[in-house]
Every structure is written in structure tokens, then in C-alpha cells.
C-alpha positions in Angstrom: -142.5 -51.1 26.9 -143.9 -47.5 26.8 -145.4 -45.9 29.8 -148.0 -43.2 30.3 -148.8 -40.8 33.2 -151.7 -38.3 32.8 -150.3 -34.7 33.1 -152.7 -33.8 35.8 -150.8 -30.9 37.2 -150.5 -29.2 33.8 -154.2 -29.8 33.1 -155.2 -28.1 36.3 -152.8 -25.2 35.6 -154.6 -24.8 32.3 -158.1 -24.9 33.6 -157.8 -23.5 37.0 -155.1 -20.9 36.6 -154.9 -19.7 32.9 -158.1 -20.3 31.0 -160.2 -20.5 34.1 -163.7 -21.8 34.4 -165.4 -18.5 35.5 -167.2 -18.1 32.2 -168.5 -21.7 32.3 -169.4 -21.4 36.0 -171.6 -18.4 35.2 -173.8 -20.7 33.2 -176.5 -21.9 35.7 -176.1 -25.7 35.0 -172.3 -25.5 35.6 -172.4 -23.3 38.7 -171.1 -26.2 40.8 -168.2 -27.1 38.5 -165.3 -26.2 40.8 -161.7 -27.3 41.3 -162.6 -30.2 43.6 -165.0 -31.7 41.0 -162.6 -31.2 38.2 -159.7 -32.9 40.1 -162.0 -35.8 41.1 -162.9 -36.5 37.5 -159.3 -36.1 36.3 -157.9 -38.4 39.0 -160.3 -41.1 38.1 -159.8 -40.7 34.4 -156.0 -40.9 34.9 -156.4 -44.1 36.9 -158.6 -45.7 34.2 -156.5 -44.7 31.2 -153.2 -45.5 32.9 -154.2 -48.9 34.3 -156.9 -50.2 31.9 -156.5 -48.6 28.4 -152.7 -48.1 28.1 -151.8 -51.7 28.9 -153.9 -52.7 25.8 -152.3 -50.3 23.4 -149.4 -52.3 22.2 -151.2 -55.7 22.3 -154.1 -54.2 20.4 -151.8 -52.9 17.7 -150.0 -56.2 17.4 -153.3 -58.3 17.2 -155.5 -55.8 15.3 -159.1 -56.4 14.5 -160.4 -59.6 12.9 -163.1 -59.9 10.2 -165.1 -63.1 9.6 -168.4 -63.7 8.0 -169.4 -60.0 7.9 -168.5 -59.5 11.6 -165.6 -57.8 13.3 -163.9 -58.9 16.6 -161.8 -56.4 18.4 -158.4 -57.4 20.0 -158.2 -59.3 23.3 -159.2 -57.2 26.2 -161.0 -54.4 24.3 -164.5 -55.7 25.0 -163.8 -55.9 28.7 -162.1 -52.5 28.7 -165.1 -51.0 26.9 -167.5 -52.5 29.4 -165.5 -51.0 32.2 -165.5 -47.7 30.3 -169.3 -47.8 30.1 -169.7 -49.0 33.7 -167.6 -46.1 34.9 -169.9 -43.6 33.2 -167.3 -42.1 30.9 -169.5 -42.0 27.8 -172.1 -39.9 29.7 -169.7 -37.2 30.8 -171.1 -34.3 28.7 -174.4 -35.9 27.6 -177.7 -34.3 28.1 -179.1 -35.2 31.6 -182.5 -35.7 30.0 -181.2 -38.7 28.2 -179.0 -40.1 30.9 -175.9 -37.9 30.6 -174.0 -36.2 33.4 -174.2 -32.8 31.7 -170.6 -31.8 32.5 -168.8 -29.1 30.5 -166.6 -29.6 27.5 -163.6 -28.1 29.4 -163.6 -31.2 31.5 -164.3 -33.8 28.8 -161.6 -32.3 26.4 -158.9 -33.1 29.0 -160.2 -36.6 29.7 -160.3 -37.2 25.9 -156.7 -36.3 25.7 -155.9 -38.9 28.4 -157.8 -41.6 26.4 -156.0 -40.7 23.2 -152.6 -40.8 24.9 -153.2 -44.1 26.5 -154.9 -45.9 23.6 -155.7 -43.9 20.4 -157.3 -46.9 18.6 -159.7 -47.4 21.5 -160.7 -43.7 21.6 -162.4 -43.9 18.2 -165.2 -46.2 19.4 -166.6 -43.8 22.1 -165.5 -40.7 20.2 -167.7 -41.4 17.2 -170.6 -42.4 19.4 -170.4 -39.0 21.2 -170.4 -37.2 17.9 -173.4 -39.2 16.8 -175.4 -38.4 19.9 -174.6 -34.7 19.6 -175.8 -34.7 16.0 -178.9 -36.7 16.7 -179.9 -34.4 19.7 -179.6 -31.3 17.5 -181.3 -32.6 14.4 -183.4 -35.7 15.1 -187.1 -35.9 15.7 -188.3 -36.4 19.3 -189.3 -40.0 18.4 -185.7 -40.8 17.2 -184.1 -39.1 20.1 -186.3 -40.9 22.7 -185.5 -44.2 21.1 -181.8 -44.0 20.3 -180.2 -41.2 22.4 -180.3 -42.8 25.9 -178.3 -45.8 24.8 -175.9 -43.8 22.6 -175.2 -41.3 25.4 -174.7 -44.2 27.9 -172.4 -46.0 25.4 -174.4 -49.2 25.4 -175.0 -48.7 21.7 -172.3 -47.2 19.4 -172.5 -44.7 16.5 -170.8 -44.2 13.2 -170.5 -41.6 10.5 -170.9 -43.0 7.0 -169.8 -40.5 4.3 -167.0 -41.7 2.1 -167.6 -43.9 -1.0 -165.2 -45.7 -3.2 -165.3 -43.0 -5.9 -165.6 -39.9 -3.7 -164.0 -38.7 -0.5 -163.9 -35.0 0.1 -166.2 -34.3 -2.9 -169.4 -35.7 -1.3 -171.6 -34.2 -4.0 -170.5 -37.3 -6.1 -172.0 -39.8 -3.8 -174.3 -42.6 -5.2 -175.9 -44.2 -2.1 -179.6 -44.2 -2.6 -182.5 -43.7 -0.2 -186.0 -44.7 -1.4 -189.1 -43.7 0.5 -191.4 -46.4 1.7 -195.1 -46.3 2.4 -194.5 -46.4 6.1 -192.3 -43.3 6.0 -189.0 -45.1 6.4 -186.4 -45.3 3.6 -184.5 -48.1 2.1 -180.8 -47.3 1.9 -178.6 -49.0 -0.7 -174.9 -48.3 -1.5 -171.4 -48.9 -0.3 -169.4 -46.7 2.1 -165.7 -47.1 2.8 -163.2 -46.0 5.5 -166.0 -46.3 8.1 -164.4 -46.2 11.6 -166.1 -48.5 14.0 -168.4 -49.7 11.2 -168.7 -53.1 12.9 -167.3 -54.5 16.2 -168.2 -56.6 19.2 -168.1 -53.9 21.9 -171.9 -53.1 21.8 -175.1 -54.9 21.1 -176.2 -52.4 18.4 -174.5 -49.9 16.1 -176.3 -46.9 14.9 -175.1 -45.7 11.5 -175.6 -42.1 10.3 -175.6 -42.2 6.5 -175.7 -39.6 3.9 -177.6 -40.6 0.8 -179.6 -39.2 -2.1 -183.3 -39.7 -2.8 -184.4 -40.4 -6.4 -185.8 -36.9 -7.0 -182.9 -35.0 -5.3 -180.9 -32.4 -7.1 -177.3 -33.3 -8.0 -174.4 -32.2 -5.9 -174.4 -31.7 -2.1 -177.7 -29.8 -2.2 -179.6 -33.1 -2.9 -178.1 -35.0 0.0 -180.1 -36.1 3.1 -179.1 -37.8 6.3 -180.5 -41.1 7.6 -180.3 -43.1 10.8 -179.7 -46.8 10.0 -179.5 -49.3 12.9 -177.5 -52.5 12.7 -180.4 -54.2 14.5 -184.0 -53.0 14.4 -185.4 -51.7 17.7 -188.7 -53.0 18.8 -191.4 -50.9 20.5 -190.2 -52.1 23.9 -186.6 -51.0 23.0 -185.5 -54.6 22.7 -183.4 -55.6 19.7 -185.3 -57.1 16.7 -184.2 -58.5 13.4 -180.9 -57.7 11.7 -181.0 -54.8 9.3 -179.3 -55.6 5.9 -176.2 -53.5 6.6 -173.0 -55.5 6.7 -169.3 -55.1 6.9 -167.8 -56.4 3.6 -164.2 -56.2 4.8 -161.8 -54.3 7.1 -158.9 -52.2 6.0 -155.3 -53.3 6.8 -153.8 -50.0 7.9 -150.6 -48.3 8.8 -151.7 -47.5 12.3 -154.7 -47.6 14.8 -154.9 -51.3 14.0 -157.2 -52.0 16.9 -159.8 -49.6 15.5 -162.0 -51.3 12.9 -162.1 -49.4 9.6 -164.8 -51.0 7.5 -166.2 -51.3 4.0 -170.0 -51.2 4.7 -172.7 -52.5 2.3 -176.2 -51.2 2.7 -178.5 -53.6 0.9 -181.9 -52.0 1.1 -181.4 -51.3 4.9 -184.2 -49.6 6.7 -183.3 -45.9 7.5 -185.0 -43.0 9.2 -184.7 -39.4 8.0 -182.8 -37.2 10.4 -183.8 -33.5 10.0 -185.2 -32.2 6.8 -184.7 -33.6 3.3 -181.7 -32.3 1.4 -180.2 -30.8 4.6 -177.9 -33.8 5.1 -174.6 -32.1 4.7 -175.4 -29.3 7.1 -176.7 -31.8 9.7 -173.8 -34.2 9.3 -171.4 -31.3 9.8 -172.6 -31.0 13.3 -171.1 -34.3 13.9 -168.1 -33.7 11.6 -167.1 -30.5 13.5 -167.4 -32.3 16.8 -165.1 -35.0 15.4 -162.6 -32.5 14.1 -162.1 -31.1 17.5 -161.8 -34.6 18.8 -159.2 -35.5 16.2 -157.2 -32.5 17.3 -157.1 -34.0 20.8 -155.8 -37.2 19.2 -152.8 -35.3 17.9 -152.2 -33.8 21.3 -152.7 -37.1 23.1 -150.1 -38.8 20.9 -147.6 -35.9 21.2 -147.9 -36.0 25.0 -147.2 -39.8 25.4 -144.4 -39.6 22.9 -142.8 -36.8 24.9 -143.1 -38.6 28.2 -141.4 -41.7 26.8 -138.7 -39.7 25.0 -137.9 -37.7 28.2 -137.6 -40.9 30.3 -135.3 -42.5 27.7 -133.2 -39.4 27.4 -132.7 -39.3 31.2 -131.8 -43.0 31.4 -129.8 -43.7 28.2 -126.1 -43.3 28.5 -124.5 -42.2 25.2 -121.4 -40.1 24.6 -120.1 -37.2 26.6 -121.2 -33.6 27.0 -119.5 -31.3 24.5 -118.3 -29.2 27.4 -116.9 -32.1 29.4 -118.3 -35.1 31.3 -121.2 -34.3 33.5 -121.3 -37.7 35.1 -117.6 -38.7 35.3 -118.5 -41.7 37.6 -120.5 -43.3 34.7 -119.1 -44.7 31.4 -121.1 -42.0 29.5 -123.4 -39.1 30.1 -127.2 -39.4 29.7 -128.7 -38.2 26.4 -130.1 -35.2 28.2 -126.7 -33.4 28.1 -126.7 -33.1 24.3 -128.1 -29.8 22.9 -129.9 -31.5 20.0 -131.7 -33.9 22.3 -132.8 -30.9 24.5 -134.0 -29.1 21.3 -136.3 -32.0 20.4 -137.6 -32.4 24.0 -138.2 -28.7 24.5 -139.9 -28.4 21.1 -142.3 -31.2 22.1 -142.9 -29.8 25.6 -143.5 -26.2 24.5 -145.9 -27.3 21.7 -147.8 -29.8 23.8 -148.4 -27.4 26.7 -149.3 -24.6 24.3 -151.7 -26.8 22.4 -153.3 -27.9 25.7 -154.0 -24.2 26.4 -155.5 -23.7 23.0 -157.7 -26.7 23.3 -159.0 -25.5 26.6 -159.7 -22.0 25.3 -161.8 -23.5 22.5 -163.5 -26.0 24.8 -164.5 -23.2 27.3 -165.9 -21.1 24.4 -167.8 -24.2 23.1 -169.5 -24.5 26.5 -170.6 -20.8 26.2 -171.8 -21.4 22.7 -173.9 -24.4 23.7 -175.3 -23.3 27.0 -175.2 -19.5 27.5 -178.6 -17.8 27.7 -177.1 -14.5 26.5 -177.7 -14.3 22.7 -174.8 -11.9 22.0 -172.4 -14.0 24.1 -173.7 -17.1 22.4 -173.2 -15.7 18.9 -169.7 -14.5 19.7 -168.7 -17.8 21.1 -170.1 -19.7 18.0 -168.1 -17.4 15.7 -164.9 -18.2 17.6 -165.5 -21.9 17.6 -166.3 -21.9 13.9 -163.0 -20.0 13.2 -160.9 -22.2 15.5 -162.3 -25.7 14.5 -160.1 -26.2 11.4 -157.1 -24.8 13.4 -157.6 -27.2 16.3 -158.0 -30.1 13.8 -155.1 -29.4 11.6 -152.5 -27.6 13.8 -152.8 -30.1 16.7 -152.6 -33.1 14.4 -149.5 -31.7 12.7 -148.0 -31.2 16.1 -149.0 -34.8 16.9 -147.1 -36.3 14.0 -144.2 -34.0 14.5 -144.0 -34.8 18.2 -144.3 -38.6 17.6 -141.4 -38.4 15.1 -139.3 -36.2 17.4 -139.9 -38.7 20.2 -138.8 -41.6 17.9 -135.7 -39.7 16.9 -134.7 -39.2 20.6 -134.6 -43.0 20.9 -132.4 -43.4 17.8 -132.4 -46.9 16.5 -134.4 -48.2 19.4 -137.2 -45.9 18.3 -137.6 -47.9 15.1 -138.1 -51.1 17.1 -141.6 -52.2 18.0 -141.0 -53.1 21.6 -140.2 -49.5 22.6 -143.6 -48.3 21.3 -142.4 -45.2 19.6 -142.9 -46.4 16.1 -146.5 -47.2 17.0 -147.0 -43.6 18.1 -145.7 -42.4 14.8 -147.9 -44.8 12.8 -151.0 -44.0 14.9 -150.5 -40.3 14.7 -150.4 -40.1 10.9 -154.0 -40.8 10.2 -155.1 -37.8 12.3 -153.8 -35.4 9.6 -156.0 -37.2 7.0 -159.4 -38.2 8.3 -162.3 -35.9 9.1 -161.1 -33.7 6.3 -157.4 -33.6 5.4 -155.3 -30.8 6.9 -155.1 -29.2 3.5 -158.9 -29.1 3.4 -158.9 -27.6 6.9 -156.6 -24.9 5.7 -158.9 -24.2 2.7 -161.9 -24.1 5.0 -160.1 -21.5 7.2 -159.0 -19.3 4.5 -161.9 -19.7 2.0 -164.9 -19.9 4.3 -164.1 -18.8 7.8 -162.1 -15.6 7.1 -164.5 -14.0 4.7 -167.6 -15.1 6.6 -169.9 -12.2 7.6 -167.4 -9.6 6.4 -164.6 -11.0 8.7 -166.8 -11.3 11.8 -165.3 -14.6 12.8 -161.8 -13.3 12.6 -162.6 -10.4 14.9 -163.3 -12.9 17.7 -159.6 -13.8 17.7 -158.1 -10.5 16.7 -159.9 -8.4 19.3 -158.7 -10.3 22.4 -155.1 -10.1 21.1 -155.4 -6.4 20.4 -156.7 -5.8 23.9 -154.1 -8.0 25.5 -151.2 -6.3 23.7 -152.6 -2.8 24.6 -153.0 -3.8 28.2 -149.4 -5.1 28.5 -147.5 -2.8 26.2 -145.6 -1.3 29.0 -145.3 -4.4 31.2 -141.6 -4.7 31.7 -141.8 -8.2 33.3 -143.6 -9.6 30.2 -141.6 -7.6 27.6 -139.5 -10.7 26.5 -142.8 -12.4 25.6 -145.1 -9.6 24.5 -142.6 -8.4 21.9 -142.5 -11.7 20.0 -146.3 -11.9 20.2 -146.7 -8.4 18.8 -144.4 -9.3 15.9 -146.1 -12.6 14.9 -149.5 -11.0 15.4 -148.4 -8.2 13.0 -147.4 -10.8 10.4 -150.7 -12.6 10.8 -152.6 -9.4 10.2 -150.5 -8.4 7.2 -150.8 -11.9 5.7 -154.6 -11.8 6.2 -155.0 -8.6 4.3 -152.6 -9.6 1.6 -154.4 -12.9 1.0 -157.8 -11.4 1.0 -156.8 -8.7 -1.5 -154.9 -11.1 -3.9 -157.7 -13.8 -3.7 -160.2 -11.3 -5.1 -158.4 -11.4 -8.4 -157.2 -15.0 -8.3 -158.6 -17.7 -6.0 -155.4 -19.7 -6.4 -153.7 -17.1 -4.2 -155.8 -18.2 -1.3 -155.2 -21.9 -2.0 -151.4 -21.5 -2.3 -151.2 -19.7 1.0 -153.7 -21.8 3.0 -151.5 -24.3 4.8 -148.8 -21.8 5.7 -151.5 -19.4 6.9 -153.1 -22.0 9.2 -149.7 -22.8 10.7 -149.0 -19.1 11.2 -152.4 -18.7 12.8 -151.8 -21.6 15.2 -148.4 -20.3 16.2 -149.9 -16.9 16.9 -152.5 -18.4 19.1 -149.9 -20.3 21.1 -147.7 -17.2 21.5 -150.7 -15.4 23.0 -151.5 -18.2 25.3 -147.9 -18.6 26.4 -147.9 -14.9 27.4 -151.0 -15.5 29.5 -149.3 -18.6 31.1 -146.2 -16.6 31.9 -148.2 -13.9 33.4 -149.8 -16.4 35.8 -146.5 -18.2 36.5 -144.7 -14.9 37.4 -147.4 -14.0 39.9 -147.1 -17.4 41.6 -143.3 -17.5 42.1 -142.6 -17.5 45.8 -145.9 -19.0 46.8 -144.9 -22.7 46.5 -144.3 -25.0 43.5 -141.6 -22.6 42.2 -140.0 -25.3 40.1 -143.3 -25.8 38.3 -143.9 -22.1 37.6 -140.2 -21.5 36.7 -140.4 -24.3 34.2 -143.4 -22.6 32.6 -141.5 -19.4 32.2 -138.4 -21.2 30.7 -140.6 -23.3 28.4 -142.4 -20.2 27.1 -139.0 -18.5 26.5 -137.9 -21.5 24.5 -141.1 -21.3 22.4 -140.7 -17.6 21.7 -137.0 -17.8 20.7 -136.7 -21.3 19.1 -140.2 -22.2 17.7 -142.0 -18.9 17.0 -139.4 -17.7 14.5 -140.9 -20.2 12.1 -143.5 -17.5 11.6 -141.0 -15.4 9.6 -140.4 -18.2 7.1 -144.2 -18.9 6.9 -144.9 -15.2 6.3 -142.3 -15.1 3.4 -143.8 -18.2 1.9 -147.3 -16.7 2.0 -146.1 -13.4 0.5 -144.5 -15.3 -2.4 -148.0 -16.0 -3.7 -149.3 -18.6 -6.1 -147.0 -18.1 -9.1 -144.2 -20.5 -7.9 -146.9 -23.2 -7.7 -149.3 -22.5 -10.5 -146.8 -21.3 -13.2 -144.9 -24.5 -13.0 -145.7 -26.4 -16.2 -147.3 -29.8 -15.6 -144.8 -31.5 -17.9 -141.9 -30.4 -15.7 -143.1 -32.7 -12.9 -141.7 -35.6 -14.8 
């Protein structure tokens, strides 16, 4: 039976000591967000996720969701857990106070989201999609729609979905066929089929609010003709009570590799009443407000799975007796030594630990900047923050979910044959993690977004929001002897990233395939560079704290950073070589030779 313990000490290290909350606290509405408040929220979140959500993870996977007569029932215990989730106020954490939210910053909610994903990834999708729905509606909906639907979405008493994919089109949304026909009363009738709709139907809430992209009859072909509509499962009366059922139904649920307690639905819209959200033909732009929120959330799913996989692999490696140390028995009084004595086991554990803790730093850096983007009153500061978030969103989504799958598989490997057996829970982590690399835009699509859209945007302005802080940091610490072992690897990988950026930009001008061929390797190189920078900052903090108490914690930080710099970061050399090899090895390979 797997276990989970929220990594509260590391989360506080990230927020209170490395990333800090000073920029966020400078925003008037967050001026009272201090260490005591953050610790109180984290402690209660840990209690809830460890004692309520995690015990349902394996049973929910085993039972899965049930579909009958167009309705979905979630596994035993999920409905009660969701009610407790709502009663505890967790859906309202970052919501606008005007509509019943608590108005707390993203730097807090990002960490609580990690805890939810670690404890029960399938459960996390229900409130996660609702949060994205409420953010999108608040930014683009009319006052009438916001007043009617936002309070209950933010409070979690109603759920939200995102309905994009159709049977014949996934990433290429310009091919969609769902129709929206204007009615005399200003509403629209929505007709079509959507597939792979997470939380499309369930029994956790009384109403589900679908956000659907569709095309009006006169609309231009392609994505330019797509509009966005709000389609409730049940109509809402003037007094906010629920009315008649809207003709939108779940035709079936998918039987999946993982996240089996999350309902993934085929949804039929049979002339369902819908309300336009935002302007006509701006549906893709409006929907991407939600999509980008979800992409960051999916990144936290990767980190959440990697963390719980690491915790269980570490516990097993300490307990399991297997073989003797290569340098002689370390526990001669026992029939064998624990797995921990073996170098390859330590390699896997330290890879997981260094990547997890580095990715937590990266997530917090982006979350802090997201708060500045959303709430700062300084237009220059706000624009710079938005540039950074735009740049880092595909990296958070793709890099962290790659780390999640890799971490889950490393954790399973530590268990050996027992990792392949259901009762230990490791194989579920591997299955659950895998979808995060696929939905909300596959990681290949994220890499293309980074290299094709974000890098050239505004003549490289987005990229400067990352490069400039690294330039300044390397200049500041160029002669810092205490940090030399960490600054030098950072300088090398940063140089490779700069060189790769210029090379790709130059080659792609003559052949777009050059960008496509380099995209995935480039995103990985970018992610590793970001972690190297953040590990340097973490070491800087840890070195200053040695001798002030908690020496074991801070020494572990320094040793983990050293492992990352010497055993993980060298991947950047191979990635750089792959990028520099260009598109020819891929595109000059004749199709007939694939046989």
C-alpha cells in the first residue's frame, strides 16, 4: 500500500527562502500573505490530501467510473471527498473575492495543487478544470454570465469542462464541425460531438458548465471562424435554481490506461442551449486563457506524481534487504543489506530527488510571476511578467510532465518486480503519469509552441525575460568561490542554450523543418538550464544557513544540487549535439525506408 506525506519543509524552503514572496507581498491585496498564513494553508492542505484523498487513490483506480443511461457515477468515496473539499473552501483559494473566492496568490495554490495531484491525480482533474473554467469566464464573459455562473464555479458547487476535441480533429481545431445556430432570443443552439472530455459528466456536483468551441453558419473556415459558448448541463432559472435538462449528454466513457477515477467522456450536444462567451470568432483566443491555466496545472500533475513515486521508492529502498554492498556488508547483523547501499539505486533516487526539488523551484518561480502578471498595477512590471509566463508555460507543461513519467518509472524500477504488482501502487503512478504528456497539447506541440511562437515573438522579447536574469546572476557571482562548483556548470549550459537559440533561429529562416527537428531537444535543454539556475540560488541560500540550525536539511540541498550539476545536467551536452545535427537526419530519411 503506497503512502504519501506532503513535503512541507521543502515547499516552505522554496517559497520563504529561495523564490520568496516579496514581489507578491508588494501587491496591495497580498500584503498580509506572510509565512504564518502560508504554513497554515499548507498544513491543512497536507492533512486533507494525506487523510482524505490519498486513501481513495488505489480504490478509485480499481473501481473506476461507471456509465449508465447517459450518466456517470464516480468511484466509492469520491462524492463524499469532493463535498469535504468544497466544505473546506479549497476550490475558492485563488478565486476573485467579488464572487466568493479567497483571493490568495498562485504561489500558494500551486503548492496545494501539487499535494492534490500527489495524493490522488484522478480526483485533481475535477476541481482543476473548474478552476480553469472560472478564470476563463471571469476574463471573457459578460457581466450577466459572470454574475450567474461564477460564484458557484468558484465555490466548486458547480463544475466546469473544456470541450475542444472532436472525433476527426485533435490539435488541428480548425477542422471542427460542431455548429452554433443563433436563436431569436440571442442564445445559440449547439450541435455536435466532442470526445476526450475530462469531467464531462459525473455525480460530484448538481450542475456542470461546459465551455464549448463551435462554428456559426456564416463563420470563416479554420480557427478564425471559431467562437466560444457556455452550455450548462441544467438550465439556470432567474432565481438561480436549476431548471430543465439541457440536451447535452454523455454518450460513453473511455476505458483508459490510467486516471481511471476521472471520467473521460464522449459528449453529444443535441441542439443544446448555449451562450456566447466574448466576441464572435474569438473562441480560440478566449479558450486559450483556460488552456494555458490547465497547461500549468498539468505540469503540477507531473511533479505531483514524481514526488509520491520518489517517497515510496525511498521508503522501499530503505526497508528492502537485497544483496550486499559492493564494498562489503554494511549491515553484517542482517541477512542482506538494504537496497540503499547499491550505487544504481542511489542514482535513481537522487535523479528523482534533484529533478523534483528543482521543478518545485521552477513552478514557484512561474507562479510568483503569474501573480505579478495578474495583479500588479505597474504596467511595465505587468508586461514583463506576462512575457515570462508566456515563455515558460510550454516548458512547465512539457518538462514537468516528462519528469513525472520518468520519475514514476524510476520509482517502479527501484521496486523491481514488486513495482509491477498492483498492490504496491507504483504501476498506477506510471499509468497515471503518462497522460500528462499528452493532454492539453502533447509535449511535442508544447515544444513547437516554444520554438515557433514564443522565441520569435516581439523580436525575442519573451526570451529576454529569461536570459536577462541569468546574465545578471552569472555576472554577480562570477568570482564567488563558494559557488564556483555550481556557477561553472550553469555558465556552460546557459552558453549552450544561447548558441542553440541563435542556430535554430538562423537555420529556420531558410527551412522551417529545422525548428521542428530541434524543438523537443531544445525545450529539454531550456528546462535543464532553468533548473541549473534555480539550484544555484538554492545552494546560495543553503550555504548561508549552515550553522544556524537544520544543518542536515541545508547540507542535503547542497549535495543534491551537486548531484544535479554532475550527473543530470551533462545531458545538456548530448541535447546540444542533437540540436546542432539539424533536420537532415530526420527529413532526408526516405518514407519507404520506415518499412
